[in-house]
N, C-alpha and C positions, 0 to 999 in steps of 0.2 A: 535396692539392692545392687550393686556394680556387675555390667555385663560381665565381666572376667568371672566373676562368683558363679553367674545365673549360668552360665554353659558350662564351668567345671563340674556344677552339679547334677547336671543334664548329663555330660559326659561319662559319669562316674556310676549312675544308674545302669549304664552294660554296654559293654563295646561288640557285644555281637551281634546276631540277624537286627534286632532291635537298630541299634545305633547306624547300622548299616539301608536298616530301609527306611527308617522314620526321627532317628535322632540326628543324622546327619543335615536332615532339611528341617530341622526345628533349629540349629544352630545356625542355619543359612539367612532362615528369615530374623532370627537374636541380632545377627551381625550388621544384616541390614537395619534392623528396627535402631540401632544404638548408632547408624550413620545418618539417618534420615529425622529418627524424634530430633526436637528441638527446644524439649523441657524432661525435666523428670519425669511427669505424671505421664507423657505422652510416650516415653521408653517405659516405664510401669506396663500401660495399658497393652501395648504392641509383646511386651514378654509375656503378660499373663494370657494373652488370646495364644499364643504361638504355644504356650505350654498347654492350654484346654484343647488344642487340635491335635496335639502330642500324646495325651492320653487318650483324647476318642479313638486315634487310629491306630493305637498299639493295642487299645481293647480288645477292637474287633478284630485284628490281624493276631492276638495272643503270644504279643511279645514283652517283654523286658517286664521293668516292677510293676505295670498296669494291666499285666494278662491274668495276676491271680485276684482281679477285684472278678465281682461276678456280675452277670447282666447279659452276657451277648453267648450265645451258643455258638460251638466250635462249626465252624463251616470248610468246604473243601477249598482249599484259597488257590488262586492263579499264580503262575510264575509273578512273584509281585515288581512290577514296573515302575522307575523312578516316578515316569509323568502321570500314571495311575496313582500312588502315593499323593503326589503334588495334588490331584484334582480330587481327592477326597479330603485331603486336610482343609483346602479350599472350601469345600463344601460345606463342613464345621463352622467353618470361619467364614462363611458368608452368613452360615444360619444364626452366627453371635451378631453380625454387623444389622440382621434384621432386627435382632431385638435391640440392640442398642442404639436404635432409630427410632423406640420407644420413649428413649430419654434422648433424646437430640439435646435438648437445653440444657441438660448436665454436661453432655460432651462440650458442647460449643463452649459453655462456660468456662470448664475443668483444664482441656486441651487449649483455651484460647484462639482455635480456630475454625472458620467457619465450614458449614457443613460438606462443601464442596472441596475445600482442603483436607479434611480428614479423612477423607474418600479416598480422595489421589494418592495423599500418606500410605493409608491404609494397603491401597491398588501397587504401591509400586513396592511396600515392604514385604506383602505376601505375595507380589510377583503375580499379579493376576492376567488372565489373556482375553480377548474377547469373548471366547467361550463362558468363562468363569463369571461374568459380567452378566451375558444373556441368561444365563443359569440363575444368578441370581435375580434379575429383574423381572424375569419371565416364568420362575418356576417357583422360589422360595417366597418373593414378593408377595405374589396371588395366591398359595396356599396360607400363608401366616394370614392375610386378610379374610379368607374363606373358615380354616381350621384352626385358629390361632396356635398355641403352642406344639399344641398335637400334629396339628398339618403342619408345619413345619418342622419339626421333627422325623415323621413320615418321611417327607419326599428329599431331606437331607440324607435320614438313615440310607431310604432306598438307593438313593445315587453314590452312597458310601461303598456299601455292600457291592453294588454295580461294579464298581471300580476295582474292588481289593478280590472279590469271590467269584467261586462259578455258581453259585448259587445267585439269583435274580430276583428270587423272590422278595428281596426286601426284608426289612424289619418286622418282626410278629408281634402282638400285641405289647407283652412284655417287655420287648425291646425297644420299643418305640418310647414306653414309661421312662424306662432307664435312661433313653438320649434325652429325654425331656427332663430327666432329673437332672444332668451333667449339663446342660444349657444352663437350664436356669439358675443352678451354683456357680456357673461361670459368670454368667450376667451377675449375679451378685457380687460376684468377686470385683470384677469390673466396677461397679457401680459405688463399691466400699472404697477403692482407692480414688472416686472422684468424688466422696465425701470429704474423705480425709483430705486431700489434696483442698479442700472449701472448708475445713475447719467445723465441720458438721456434726 
C-alpha cells in the first residue's frame, strides 16, 4: 500500500483527541519509515508495526476507533504528554521486536538486511532513545526469556500503563491475556508479509 494511502486512511479515522495524542505520532513513524525503507517489504513491515503500536495505545487510552474494542478497563488517565505516549508506543514496538527476534532468519532473508542493519533502521524509524534501548535489553528480553509471551506482555503492558495512566498497578490477568493476543496477532501479520515476499 502506498504511504500516502496508508496515512490518509489513518487520518480519516479521527481528527480529534485520538489524532492529536496518538495518530500524529503514527503518521510521523510512517513518514520516517517511507524515508528509511529501501524495499517495499521493509516499508510494509514498518507500517504494520506502527499501526500495531497505534492500536495498542489507542485501546488503552480509550481513543479513536480502537476504543470500541474490549479488553482494557477504564483507568484514570494522566494528562497525556507526547513523550509519555511515544515511550508507551515504543514499549509495544520493542515487545514486537523481541518477538521478531525469534524469527531472525526470516527477517534477515526477507528484508535483505543483517540483524544489526535491521535493528539500526528500526531504531531510526521509531526514534529510539538510550532509555528505550535499555528497556529493550534489560527488561523486555529477560522477561521474555523467563516468562515467554506472558512475561513479555506483562512487562510491556505495565510500562505502558505507567506512562499513560495514574493507575500504576499494571495490567490485570485478563488484560495481560488481551495484550498477549494482540502481540501474537501482530507478529503473525508481520510474518505473513515476510512469507508473501518469499512466495511461501
